[in-house]
N, C-alpha and C positions, 0 to 999 in steps of 0.2 A: 770549571768542568762542574759538573751536575754531578751530587751522588745518589745512588740507585739502590738502595738500603736491600739488602736481602740474608735471609739466614739456609747457609743450609745445614743437618742436622743429619747425620752418622746413627744407626743399631744397631746394636747384637742382635740376629736373625731369632735366633733362638732364646736369649732370655730380656728381649729388650729392650737393654742397658744400652744407655748413651755411650757414644763409643769416641767422635768427634760432631765440632760446634764448624762451621765456620762463617765469619757474619763477613758479610761481602756491603764493602762501601762505598764502590768507583766504579767505574769500567774499566778496562788500561790493561797495559801489559807489562804485569810486573820483571824488576827489572831489578829488585834487592829484596831478598828474606829477609829478615831478624829474628834471629831466633832468643829467645827468654822463658828465662823458670824452665832449666834444664831443658830445655824439647820440647815442654808441657807449651807454649804459646807462638805462634810466628806470624811474625809482620810484614805483608806483601806492600810493597812499597812502588811507583810507578821511577820512569829516568829523571820524573821531575821532584824527587821527596815526596811526593802525593800519600797516601798511604789508602791502597787500595782496598783490603781486608785483613780480617784476626785469622785462626785455625788455633780451637783451642783440641787440644786430644788428651789432655788429662784436667783434669780438675787445681787449682790453681788460686792467689787470693787475689785482692780487689792491688794489692802495691804492686803486682805486675802487669795490669791495666793499665795504673800511675806511670810506667816506665814509654809509655809506647804516644808520644805523639796526637792528642784527641782532640778536634774542633769539635768547636759546635754544627749543628747538630747529631755529631757522632756519639760524644758525648747520650746524649741521650735516647740514642738508639740503641748503642750499648745496656744502658741502665735497664732499657724493657723487655729486649730480646733472648738477653741473656739466660742460659737454666740457672735456678735457682742451685743446685747440684756441685754445677761447674766454677763455678766464684764461693769462694768461706769468704765470711764477711762479706756483707752488702755491699753494694757498688754506689757511695757515698759521698766520699771528699772528691777525689779531683771526677768523679763519673754524677756529681747531681747538677742538679737544673737551678740550685741555688746559689 
């Protein structure tokens, strides 16, 4: 299955404030959505358990992303694509390239 990285951003029309971000990892039909961080983060999976995408609807810490089974090169995509204001504590430990 090929990765198809994308980022979709929703902003408040009046203030320009970032409302949510969706990180698309690969195309596919969502079979299961896992809620993390009291609903601030949603991880979508297909029927084979492959991560399809991650939606962030509020800021969270990098610990939340550590709870998601993320393989390379998805780590690099999230590390470079995540808006700084939506990730408290830089993406480093589990999302680092080293």
